[in-house]
Structure formats: C-alpha cells, structure tokens
C-alpha positions, 0 to 999 in steps of 0.5 A, spaced: 480 520 473 480 518 480 482 511 482 483 509 489 488 504 487 493 508 484 500 508 488 502 515 484 499 521 481 502 526 477 499 532 473 503 534 467 506 541 468 506 546 462 513 545 461 512 538 460 507 539 455 509 534 449 514 530 452 513 523 450 509 519 456 516 514 457 520 521 458 515 524 462 515 518 467 522 517 467 523 524 469 518 523 475 521 516 477 529 516 475 531 511 479 526 506 475 530 502 470 527 503 463 524 496 462 520 497 468 517 504 466 516 501 459 512 495 463 508 499 467 506 503 461 504 497 458 500 495 464 499 499 470 499 506 467 492 510 466 492 517 463 486 522 463 486 524 456 486 517 452 483 510 454 490 506 451 497 509 451 503 508 447 510 510 451 511 515 445 504 519 446 505 526 448 503 528 455 498 534 455 499 540 460 494 539 465 493 531 464 493 526 469 498 520 470 496 515 475 500 508 476 496 502 479 500 497 483 503 491 481 498 485 481 500 480 486 498 473 485 497 472 492 492 467 495 489 470 501 490 466 507 484 464 511 487 461 517 485 465 523 490 468 528 490 467 535 487 472 539 490 472 546 486 478 549 480 482 547 476 488 550 471 493 547 476 498 544 482 493 542 485 486 541 492 483 542 494 478 537 499 472 537 504 474 531 508 469 528 514 470 525 515 471 518 508 475 517 509 482 516 504 486 520 502 491 514 502 490 507 508 491 503 510 491 496 510 483 495 505 481 501 498 485 501 492 480 503 496 476 507 499 481 512 497 480 519 493 487 519 489 485 513 488 477 515 485 479 521 481 484 518 478 479 513 477 473 518 474 477 524 470 482 519 473 488 522 475 492 516 477 498 521 482 495 525 488 499 526 495 497 528 497 500 535 505 498 534 509 494 529 513 488 530 518 486 525 516 481 520 521 476 523 519 477 530 514 473 534 510 476 539 503 480 542 501 485 537 496 490 539 490 492 535 485 498 536 478 498 533 479 506 532 484 511 531 484 514 539 485 507 542 490 506 537 494 512 539 493 511 546 495 504 546 501 506 541 504 511 547 503 505 552 507 500 548 513 505 547 519 502 550 523 507 554 531 505 556 
C-alpha cells in the first residue's frame, strides 16, 4: 500500500484493534477538529484493508492508514525566474518578494524551487539556503547535495 504522495502513515497497534477509523485518527492527530478528520476520511485517507472506508469502520491490528495531501487548485506559473549567475554546480536566482522558496501547505507548484526546477527542467536542484516569503534577494541553488552543503555554510551570516 505504498503511496509516495502520503503526508502521514500510521500502523494500527494491537491495543487499537477494533477502534472506529475516526476514533483512531482523532487519537493520532488530536489537534485537528472533528469535521476536518471526517472530511479527510471521506477524501484523503487510504487504508490497507479496504478500497472504501467509512469513519465508523473498525481498524485492524497491523493495518496501515495513510493520509494524502489536500488537493490544491493551483495553476503552475510558467514564467521563468531571473538567473543572475550560474556555474557548473550552482546558480543564483533573483527571488521576488511574495514567493515562498519551498513548497508549503497552500503553495506547492509555485514555490521558487518548484518553479525553477520546472522551467529549467532540472528536477535535482536544491536550496542552499532560504529567504522568507516576503523577502526579495539573491537565492543560491545547487545541482547536488555536496554543493548545497558547501554553499549553505558559505551563506551563513556571523554576527
């Protein structure tokens, strides 16, 4: 029952055997309102023991429960971002204010890293550091993990 899109994955413990699915999930995510849990069960919860589930269905010991992300109604922005410098292992991008650098709950495809990966056809690009969403400035991106680590250390500000 592997699903790489899952944002959470739980295995039912023996002491949870027979609990209603809603009760099981409310115990696992107690901060979520009951209506939000019910909505997730209806649309985004997948279980290993059945194709369709109801919130009152009992969970079996050893069963797996996965939560998929909320669908977004986000239109991918295809406008390229301005690259101000580029070398073999890295590039520097002019980050406008208002764009998050990495995917968030509400913005995934239009985060800076996802936009630049998509428009440059470089899915392996990595952030070497971050800037706040409302901050504009030059952001360093690396083409591999080692370069990202090296650039991340160089971009630290020491006071």
